[in-house]
FIVEX-223243 format. One record per residue (C-alpha): x, y, z; residue in three letters. Coordinates in steps of 0.2 Angstrom, whole numbers, padded with zeros to 4 digits, always signed. Layout:
residues N
XYZAla/...
This chain:
residues 681
-0198-0079-0254Unk/-0188-0065-0245Unk/-0169-0065-0248Unk/-0167-0065-0229Unk/-0177-0081-0227Unk/-0168-0090-0241Unk/-0151-0085-0234Unk/-0156-0093-0217Unk/-0162-0109-0226Unk/-0148-0111-0237Unk/-0134-0105-0226Unk/-0139-0113-0209Unk/-0151-0127-0215Unk/-0164-0120-0203Unk/-0182-0115-0207Unk/-0188-0099-0198Unk/-0206-0100-0192Unk/-0214-0083-0187Unk/-0232-0088-0185Unk/-0240-0093-0168Unk/-0256-0098-0175Unk/-0264-0115-0172Unk/-0271-0127-0185Unk/-0270-0144-0193Unk/-0256-0144-0205Unk/-0252-0162-0203Unk/-0256-0167-0221Unk/-0247-0153-0230Unk/-0232-0155-0218Unk/-0231-0173-0223Unk/-0233-0169-0241Unk/-0218-0156-0240Unk/-0207-0169-0231Unk/-0210-0181-0246Unk/-0207-0167-0259Unk/-0191-0163-0250Unk/-0185-0181-0249Unk/-0186-0181-0268Unk/-0172-0168-0269Unk/-0162-0176-0254Unk/-0169-0166-0239Unk/-0180-0170-0225Unk/-0188-0161-0210Unk/-0181-0164-0193Unk/-0194-0171-0181Unk/-0195-0155-0172Unk/-0198-0145-0188Unk/-0211-0158-0194Unk/-0221-0156-0177Unk/-0220-0137-0178Unk/-0227-0137-0196Unk/-0241-0150-0191Unk/-0247-0138-0178Unk/-0249-0123-0190Unk/-0264-0119-0201Unk/-0263-0129-0218Unk/-0262-0114-0229Unk/-0247-0107-0220Unk/-0238-0124-0221Unk/-0242-0124-0240Unk/-0235-0106-0243Unk/-0220-0110-0232Unk/-0217-0126-0240Unk/-0217-0119-0258Unk/-0203-0107-0252Unk/-0193-0120-0243Unk/-0193-0132-0258Unk/-0188-0118-0270Unk/-0173-0113-0259Unk/-0166-0131-0257Unk/-0169-0135-0275Unk/-0158-0119-0280Unk/-0145-0125-0267Unk/-0143-0142-0275Unk/-0145-0136-0293Unk/-0162-0144-0296Unk/-0171-0127-0300Unk/-0166-0130-0319Unk/-0170-0144-0331Unk/-0154-0153-0334Unk/-0155-0160-0352Unk/-0141-0170-0360Unk/-0134-0169-0377Unk/-0136-0188-0380Unk/-0153-0193-0375Unk/-0147-0210-0367Unk/-0132-0204-0358Unk/-0122-0212-0351Unk/-0128-0226-0362Unk/-0126-0226-0381Unk/-0113-0212-0382Unk/-0104-0214-0399Unk/-0085-0212-0400Unk/-0080-0195-0405Unk/-0074-0198-0422Unk/-0089-0208-0427Unk/-0101-0195-0421Unk/-0092-0181-0431Unk/-0091-0192-0446Unk/-0110-0195-0445Unk/-0113-0177-0444Unk/-0101-0173-0459Unk/-0110-0186-0470Unk/-0126-0175-0468Unk/-0118-0160-0476Unk/-0104-0154-0487Unk/-0086-0156-0480Unk/-0082-0142-0467Unk/-0068-0138-0455Unk/-0079-0129-0443Unk/-0089-0141-0431Unk/-0101-0127-0426Unk/-0107-0126-0444Unk/-0112-0145-0444Unk/-0131-0147-0443Unk/-0135-0155-0426Unk/-0119-0151-0417Unk/-0119-0141-0401Unk/-0138-0139-0399Unk/-0151-0151-0390Unk/-0159-0163-0403Unk/-0173-0168-0391Unk/-0184-0160-0377Unk/-0182-0163-0359Unk/-0198-0173-0359Unk/-0190-0185-0372Unk/-0175-0187-0361Unk/-0186-0191-0346Unk/-0195-0204-0356Unk/-0179-0212-0362Unk/-0173-0216-0344Unk/-0178-0228-0331Unk/-0185-0223-0314Unk/-0172-0218-0302Unk/-0169-0232-0288Unk/-0166-0224-0271Unk/-0153-0232-0261Unk/-0147-0230-0243Unk/-0131-0221-0248Unk/-0140-0206-0256Unk/-0138-0189-0248Unk/-0151-0184-0235Unk/-0149-0167-0228Unk/-0159-0163-0213Unk/-0168-0146-0211Unk/-0170-0140-0193Unk/-0183-0130-0185Unk/-0177-0112-0183Unk/-0183-0097-0173Unk/-0192-0082-0179Unk/-0185-0074-0195Unk/-0179-0059-0185Unk/-0169-0071-0173Unk/-0162-0082-0186Unk/-0157-0066-0197Unk/-0149-0058-0182Unk/-0139-0074-0178Unk/-0133-0076-0196Unk/-0129-0057-0196Unk/-0118-0057-0180Unk/-0109-0073-0186Unk/-0104-0065-0203Unk/-0100-0048-0196Unk/-0089-0056-0182Unk/-0080-0068-0194Unk/-0062-0068-0190Unk/-0058-0072-0209Unk/-0062-0062-0225Unk/-0078-0067-0233Unk/-0082-0072-0250Unk/-0091-0060-0261Unk/-0107-0069-0259Unk/-0105-0068-0240Unk/-0101-0049-0241Unk/-0117-0047-0251Unk/-0127-0057-0238Unk/-0119-0047-0224Unk/-0125-0031-0232Unk/-0143-0037-0234Unk/-0143-0044-0216Unk/-0136-0027-0209Unk/-0150-0018-0218Unk/-0163-0030-0210Unk/-0155-0028-0193Unk/-0151-0010-0192Unk/-0152-0009-0173Unk/-0140-0023-0170Unk/-0122-0018-0165Unk/-0109-0032-0167Unk/-0098-0032-0152Unk/-0083-0035-0163Unk/-0079-0034-0182Unk/-0061-0039-0184Unk/-0061-0039-0204Unk/-0060-0022-0211Unk/-0070-0027-0227Unk/-0085-0033-0216Unk/-0083-0017-0206Unk/-0085-0006-0222Unk/-0101-0016-0226Unk/-0109-0013-0209Unk/-0103+0005-0209Unk/-0112+0008-0225Unk/-0129+0003-0217Unk/-0125+0014-0202Unk/-0121+0029-0213Unk/-0137+0027-0222Unk/-0146+0026-0205Unk/-0137+0041-0197Unk/-0129+0030-0184Unk/-0111+0032-0177Unk/-0097+0025-0188Unk/-0085+0012-0182Unk/-0068+0017-0189Unk/-0050+0016-0182Unk/-0040+0019-0197Unk/-0041+0031-0212Unk/-0042+0016-0224Unk/-0059+0011-0215Unk/-0066+0027-0221Unk/-0060+0025-0239Unk/-0067+0007-0239Unk/-0084+0014-0233Unk/-0084+0027-0247Unk/-0081+0013-0259Unk/-0095+0002-0252Unk/-0107+0017-0253Unk/-0102+0018-0271Unk/-0105+0000-0275Unk/-0087-0003-0277Unk/-0073-0014-0271Unk/-0071-0013-0252Unk/-0055-0023-0254Unk/-0047-0008-0263Unk/-0038-0019-0275Unk/-0048-0011-0290Unk/-0052+0007-0291Unk/-0070+0013-0288Unk/-0079+0026-0297Unk/-0085+0036-0281Unk/-0102+0044-0281Unk/-0107+0061-0275Unk/-0111+0061-0256Unk/-0125+0071-0248Unk/-0120+0084-0236Unk/-0124+0074-0220Unk/-0114+0060-0227Unk/-0099+0071-0231Unk/-0100+0078-0213Unk/-0100+0060-0206Unk/-0086+0054-0216Unk/-0075+0070-0213Unk/-0079+0069-0194Unk/-0073+0051-0194Unk/-0057+0056-0203Unk/-0055+0070-0191Unk/-0056+0059-0176Unk/-0041+0049-0180Unk/-0023+0054-0176Unk/-0012+0062-0189Unk/+0000+0047-0186Unk/-0012+0037-0196Unk/-0011+0049-0211Unk/+0004+0039-0219Unk/-0009+0025-0223Unk/-0015+0037-0237Unk/+0000+0034-0247Unk/-0005+0016-0251Unk/-0021+0022-0261Unk/-0016+0040-0265Unk/-0026+0041-0281Unk/-0042+0035-0273Unk/-0040+0048-0259Unk/-0038+0062-0272Unk/-0055+0056-0279Unk/-0063+0055-0262Unk/-0057+0073-0258Unk/-0066+0079-0274Unk/-0082+0072-0268Unk/-0081+0077-0249Unk/-0075+0095-0252Unk/-0065+0096-0235Unk/-0061+0115-0238Unk/-0080+0118-0234Unk/-0079+0111-0217Unk/-0066+0121-0207Unk/-0071+0112-0191Unk/-0062+0096-0197Unk/-0044+0102-0199Unk/-0036+0085-0197Unk/-0047+0078-0211Unk/-0041+0093-0222Unk/-0023+0088-0218Unk/-0025+0070-0223Unk/-0031+0076-0241Unk/-0015+0087-0242Unk/-0005+0071-0239Unk/-0014+0063-0254Unk/-0010+0078-0265Unk/+0008+0079-0260Unk/+0006+0096-0251Unk/+0012+0088-0234Unk/+0025+0074-0234Unk/+0024+0059-0222Unk/+0033+0042-0223Unk/+0025+0026-0218Unk/+0032+0013-0206Unk/+0032+0001-0221Unk/+0042+0012-0231Unk/+0055+0015-0217Unk/+0056-0004-0215Unk/+0059-0007-0234Unk/+0073+0005-0234Unk/+0081-0003-0219Unk/+0079-0021-0225Unk/+0086-0016-0242Unk/+0101-0008-0234Unk/+0104-0024-0223Unk/+0099-0015-0207Unk/+0089-0029-0200Unk/+0089-0024-0182Unk/+0083-0006-0187Unk/+0069-0014-0197Unk/+0065-0025-0182Unk/+0063-0010-0171Unk/+0051-0002-0183Unk/+0041-0017-0185Unk/+0038-0019-0166Unk/+0027-0004-0168Unk/+0015-0015-0179Unk/+0015-0033-0172Unk/+0005-0040-0186Unk/+0017-0034-0199Unk/+0031-0041-0189Unk/+0024-0058-0189Unk/+0019-0057-0207Unk/+0038-0053-0211Unk/+0045-0066-0199Unk/+0051-0078-0213Unk/+0060-0063-0222Unk/+0068-0057-0205Unk/+0074-0074-0201Unk/+0082-0076-0219Unk/+0090-0059-0217Unk/+0100-0066-0202Unk/+0089-0059-0187Unk/+0091-0075-0177Unk/+0087-0075-0159Unk/+0082-0057-0158Unk/+0069-0059-0171Unk/+0061-0074-0162Unk/+0061-0064-0145Unk/+0053-0049-0154Unk/+0040-0062-0162Unk/+0036-0069-0145Unk/+0033-0051-0138Unk/+0022-0047-0153Unk/+0012-0063-0153Unk/-0001-0058-0140Unk/-0006-0043-0149Unk/-0009-0052-0166Unk/-0025-0059-0172Unk/-0028-0078-0171Unk/-0030-0079-0190Unk/-0012-0071-0193Unk/-0005-0083-0180Unk/-0013-0098-0189Unk/-0008-0092-0206Unk/+0010-0091-0200Unk/+0009-0108-0192Unk/+0004-0116-0208Unk/+0017-0106-0218Unk/+0031-0112-0206Unk/+0026-0130-0206Unk/+0027-0130-0225Unk/+0045-0122-0224Unk/+0051-0138-0216Unk/+0048-0148-0233Unk/+0050-0135-0247Unk/+0041-0138-0263Unk/+0034-0127-0277Unk/+0026-0110-0271Unk/+0008-0108-0275Unk/+0001-0090-0276Unk/-0018-0087-0276Unk/-0027-0070-0276Unk/-0045-0066-0269Unk/-0053-0072-0286Unk/-0045-0090-0284Unk/-0033-0085-0298Unk/-0017-0096-0295Unk/+0000-0099-0301Unk/+0016-0108-0296Unk/+0034-0104-0295Unk/+0050-0113-0289Unk/+0055-0110-0271Unk/+0071-0100-0272Unk/+0071-0094-0254Unk/+0085-0099-0242Unk/+0080-0113-0231Unk/+0076-0109-0213Unk/+0086-0117-0199Unk/+0075-0132-0192Unk/+0078-0128-0174Unk/+0072-0110-0177Unk/+0057-0116-0186Unk/+0053-0128-0172Unk/+0055-0114-0159Unk/+0043-0103-0168Unk/+0030-0117-0171Unk/+0031-0121-0152Unk/+0028-0102-0148Unk/+0014-0101-0160Unk/+0005-0117-0153Unk/+0007-0110-0135Unk/-0001-0093-0140Unk/-0015-0101-0150Unk/-0019-0113-0137Unk/-0020-0099-0124Unk/-0034-0091-0133Unk/-0045-0106-0135Unk/-0059-0109-0122Unk/-0062-0124-0112Unk/-0074-0134-0124Unk/-0081-0145-0109Unk/-0084-0161-0117Unk/-0077-0161-0135Unk/-0085-0172-0148Unk/-0077-0172-0165Unk/-0083-0181-0181Unk/-0067-0190-0188Unk/-0072-0185-0206Unk/-0070-0167-0201Unk/-0052-0169-0195Unk/-0044-0167-0213Unk/-0055-0151-0217Unk/-0043-0136-0219Unk/-0046-0122-0207Unk/-0055-0108-0216Unk/-0041-0094-0215Unk/-0049-0085-0229Unk/-0066-0087-0236Unk/-0064-0077-0252Unk/-0061-0091-0264Unk/-0075-0102-0258Unk/-0092-0098-0266Unk/-0106-0104-0254Unk/-0116-0119-0259Unk/-0120-0137-0254Unk/-0105-0147-0247Unk/-0092-0133-0249Unk/-0076-0135-0239Unk/-0061-0123-0238Unk/-0046-0125-0250Unk/-0035-0140-0245Unk/-0049-0149-0236Unk/-0050-0168-0239Unk/-0066-0178-0239Unk/-0070-0196-0243Unk/-0079-0201-0259Unk/-0092-0215-0259Unk/-0101-0224-0273Unk/-0097-0233-0289Unk/-0100-0219-0301Unk/-0093-0201-0300Unk/-0103-0189-0311Unk/-0098-0171-0313Unk/-0110-0158-0320Unk/-0109-0140-0326Unk/-0124-0129-0330Unk/-0124-0112-0338Unk/-0136-0100-0345Unk/-0129-0085-0356Unk/-0134-0068-0353Unk/-0132-0058-0369Unk/-0120-0068-0381Unk/-0117-0085-0387Unk/-0108-0094-0373Unk/-0099-0111-0374Unk/-0093-0119-0358Unk/-0084-0136-0359Unk/-0084-0149-0345Unk/-0068-0159-0345Unk/-0058-0171-0334Unk/-0039-0173-0334Unk/-0033-0190-0327Unk/-0015-0192-0321Unk/-0004-0206-0313Unk/+0002-0204-0295Unk/+0017-0194-0301Unk/+0006-0182-0310Unk/+0011-0188-0327Unk/+0005-0199-0341Unk/-0010-0188-0344Unk/-0026-0193-0353Unk/-0043-0184-0354Unk/-0061-0185-0356Unk/-0069-0170-0366Unk/-0078-0164-0381Unk/-0063-0171-0391Unk/-0064-0188-0383Unk/-0081-0194-0378Unk/-0077-0211-0371Unk/-0064-0222-0363Unk/-0064-0238-0354Unk/-0070-0230-0338Unk/-0077-0213-0343Unk/-0091-0205-0353Unk/-0094-0187-0359Unk/-0112-0182-0361Unk/-0109-0172-0377Unk/-0104-0154-0382Unk/-0116-0140-0381Unk/-0110-0124-0389Unk/-0124-0111-0384Unk/-0136-0109-0369Unk/-0149-0096-0372Unk/-0161-0107-0361Unk/-0147-0115-0351Unk/-0136-0130-0355Unk/-0129-0145-0345Unk/-0115-0156-0348Unk/-0110-0172-0338Unk/-0095-0183-0336Unk/-0097-0201-0329Unk/-0082-0210-0321Unk/-0083-0228-0316Unk/-0071-0228-0301Unk/-0068-0246-0300Unk/-0061-0246-0318Unk/-0051-0230-0317Unk/-0033-0234-0321Unk/-0026-0217-0315Unk/-0023-0210-0298Unk/-0028-0192-0300Unk/-0044-0185-0308Unk/-0046-0166-0311Unk/-0062-0160-0317Unk/-0062-0143-0325Unk/-0073-0131-0334Unk/-0066-0122-0349Unk/-0073-0106-0357Unk/-0072-0110-0375Unk/-0081-0094-0381Unk/-0092-0081-0374Unk/-0096-0074-0357Unk/-0085-0076-0341Unk/-0092-0086-0326Unk/-0097-0070-0317Unk/-0105-0062-0333Unk/-0116-0077-0337Unk/-0134-0076-0331Unk/-0130-0092-0321Unk/-0116-0104-0320Unk/-0113-0118-0307Unk/-0103-0134-0305Unk/-0105-0150-0294Unk/-0103-0168-0293Unk/-0114-0183-0289Unk/-0110-0200-0282Unk/-0121-0215-0286Unk/-0121-0233-0289Unk/-0122-0240-0307Unk/-0139-0249-0304Unk/-0148-0233-0299Unk/-0153-0228-0317Unk/-0163-0212-0317Unk/-0160-0196-0326Unk/-0143-0188-0329Unk/-0146-0176-0314Unk/-0153-0184-0299Unk/-0153-0171-0284Unk/-0153-0185-0271Unk/-0135-0190-0277Unk/-0128-0172-0277Unk/-0113-0172-0265Unk/-0107-0154-0269Unk/-0113-0139-0279Unk/-0108-0121-0280Unk/-0108-0106-0292Unk/-0094-0103-0304Unk/-0087-0086-0303Unk/-0071-0075-0305Unk/-0062-0069-0320Unk/-0052-0084-0324Unk/-0056-0094-0340Unk/-0053-0111-0333Unk/-0061-0117-0317Unk/-0053-0131-0306Unk/-0065-0134-0292Unk/-0057-0149-0284Unk/-0046-0165-0287Unk/-0050-0183-0284Unk/-0036-0194-0277Unk/-0034-0213-0275Unk/-0027-0218-0259Unk/-0015-0232-0255Unk/-0030-0243-0250Unk/-0039-0240-0267Unk/-0052-0228-0260Unk/-0055-0211-0267Unk/-0054-0194-0258Unk/-0058-0177-0264Unk/-0047-0162-0261Unk/-0054-0145-0263Unk/-0045-0132-0274Unk/-0057-0117-0278Unk/-0044-0112-0291Unk/-0045-0103-0308Unk/-0033-0102-0322Unk/-0031-0086-0333Unk/-0032-0097-0349Unk/-0034-0089-0366Unk/-0048-0076-0371Unk/-0056-0090-0381Unk/-0054-0108-0386Unk/-0048-0115-0370Unk/-0048-0134-0369Unk/-0041-0147-0358Unk/-0027-0152-0370Unk/-0020-0134-0369Unk/-0018-0133-0350Unk/-0012-0150-0345Unk/+0005-0144-0339Unk/-0001-0129-0329Unk/-0015-0138-0322Unk/-0005-0153-0316Unk/+0009-0142-0309Unk/-0004-0131-0300Unk/-0014-0145-0293Unk/+0001-0155-0287Unk/+0007-0140-0277Unk/-0010-0139-0268Unk/-0010-0158-0265Unk/+0007-0158-0258Unk/+0005-0143-0247Unk/+0003-0146-0228Unk/-0013-0137-0224Unk/-0018-0133-0206Unk/-0033-0143-0202Unk/-0048-0144-0190Unk/-0038-0159-0183Unk/-0024-0146-0177Unk/-0037-0135-0167Unk/-0046-0150-0161Unk/-0030-0157-0153Unk/-0027-0141-0144Unk/-0045-0140-0138Unk/-0044-0158-0132Unk/-0029-0153-0121Unk/-0040-0140-0113Unk/-0056-0150-0112Unk/-0061-0152-0094Unk/-0074-0165-0098Unk/-0087-0157-0089Unk/-0100-0144-0093Unk/-0108-0141-0110Unk/-0104-0152-0125Unk/-0094-0144-0140Unk/-0097-0153-0156Unk/-0087-0151-0172Unk/-0093-0161-0188Unk/-0099-0161-0205Unk/-0117-0164-0201Unk/-0127-0148-0198Unk/-0141-0158-0190Unk/-0129-0163-0176Unk/-0127-0145-0170Unk/-0111-0137-0165Unk/-0097-0131-0177Unk/-0101-0137-0195Unk/-0094-0131-0212Unk/-0105-0116-0213Unk/-0099-0110-0195Unk/-0081-0116-0195Unk/-0075-0098-0196Unk/-0081-0096-0178Unk/-0068-0109-0172Unk/-0054-0096-0177Unk/-0049-0088-0161Unk/-0048-0069-0160Unk/
C-alpha cells in the first residue's frame, strides 16, 4: 500500500478508487465488507456499489490494502497476548502470584530473576483456545468507510486541508504534509497561516526549483532546518547540511527580498543563523547585499534591537504606555500580552488598543485569548504544557483582573470572532460534539482512532472499560507498565491497579510483562457499575528501556464492552480510541474518566506526559503530581465547539447548503479530523 493511500483511508475514512474498468466484483466486495465488520468497519452503500462494479482481482487487491490500513488504525495489526491466559478471569492476587513463583526457586529480592515472571507462558494460539467466542452486540463500534475520488483528488484535498490549517500540526501530521506536498508538487495552497507548515511546503518547492513563499527571515531558517531533517519549530538546534549552489542562491535570494527591518528577528536564534551562514557562504553572492547584512547581525558586526526587546525594557521600567505604543506595531504580540498589560495598569487605553489590533490578528490567537480570559474569572492552578505534551502545574500568583474589564474584552473578542464566521446556511450540530474542545493546537494530539483535542469531553458507554497498551522494543529490553489511578471526587483517597496490585473489587490487571522483543500487551478491566471512585486515570509508566518515541512501536487505547460478550482480551470492534504513544516523557496520561452527578461516565482528553524518572516509574511514585495535573485540566474551562456553534447559529440564514458538525465522519461536514477547518482565519 502506498503511504498516500493509507493516509487518505486512515485520516479521512475514505477509500480512493482510481480504476474505471468494469467487472463483476460483487463477491469479493461482499467478502471485504464482512472482513471489515470483524474489526468494526463497514463499507458505505456507495463504496460497496462501486467495488461491485470493478473487476474482481482489483477488488481483492484494494481490499487487502484497505483491511491492512484499518487494522493498523484500530491496533489489530498485532497479536495481543495476555500474561494470564484466562484474563480477566482467574487472575491471582499479587502476593499469591509472587509467592507461587518464589516457591519454585531460591529466595530472591529481584522479581525479574523469578522463573516465569515478565514473559509470556503460553502462545497466542493457546490464549485463543482458552476464550469463548466474542458475542457481537448492537453497541459495538461500527465505523463507515466512504467512497472516495481518485487517489490524486483525495491526496490533493487532504494536502490543502493540512497546509491551510489555522493551527500548528502534530509531528505525524507534519510528516504527512511533507509526503503529500511531494505527491502534489504542482498544487499551490492559497494560504499557509502556520509557519511550520510553510517550511514543510517550501522544502518541496525548493527541491522542485519552484518559488519560495517567505515573508520573514525566520521562514528561511525554518526551511533550512526542514531540508536538514531538523526541527522546524526551532526549539531544538538542527545540524544543518551542506546546500547545493542552486539551493544557496534560492535561500539567499529569499533573504535578500526581505526588508532590513526584519533583521532583528535573527537575534532570537543567533547561533543557528551563524551555522546557516557557514553553509550558505553569503560573501560569494554580492548580488544579495541585504542577505549579507543579516548574517552580520547574527555575528554581532551590526547591531539592531528588536521590538520585543524594547517592549521588555519599557515594561520593566514601568512605562506601560510606551510598551503599548511599540506593541501596536505588532498586533498579535499586543493581544498575547493583553493580560500582562492590564495587570500593569494599562486600563482603558489597553482595551482600546486591543480593539484596534483585533482585526489584524489571526482567529486562532483571538480564540486562545478568549479561552485564557474566561479562565481568569475563576482562577485556579496554572497548567503549562509544551509541544511534546510535557506538563506541569503552578499556583496562580498573578493579580486578579477586574471583572468588568474582562467582560468588556470578552465581548470585543466575541464580536470580532463572529464577524469572521460565514453564514452556515442550515446548521446541524450533533449534541455529542458540543463539549469537544476547539483544536487551538494539534501538536500534542497524535492521530489515531477516536482522538479528540485536549480538554474535550465525550460520553462513555458499556459495562466494562478495558485499557490496553502494546509496545515492541527496538534494540534494548523495554518494560512498560499499564496502571490506573483511582481518586474520589475531591481528587483524594487514592487507590491503584498496577503490577503491584493485580485485583480489587472492581478492577483486574492482566499481568506484568517486562520485555517485548516480539511485542507485548497489557490490559486493565474496570467494571464501571462497581467502581467506588469518581476519577479514573489510566497511565503508562516506562519502568525500563526505550522512550515511547524510541520503541519500534507503542500505542494506547481503550475498549468499551458488556460483561457478557466474552471474546479475546483485544476485540477490535470494541475499541473506542487508539493512538500512538510518543514524546520524551516517561509517564503517559492519555485521558481521564469522570463519573457525573447522574452516575454516568465521561472521558476527558489529556494528551499529557510527565517527566518521571529515568527508570523504575510506577503509579505509586507519581500519585500527587498526577492528581494535581489532572485536576487542573478537569477544572479548566476550555473553549468548545459549542461556543463556535452558538456564534454560527446566530449567523445562520436557514437557507442554502447544510453545514454539519458532528463526531460521525459518515455524516459529512466537520468531524474530528477536520475540526481545524472551523477555526476562522
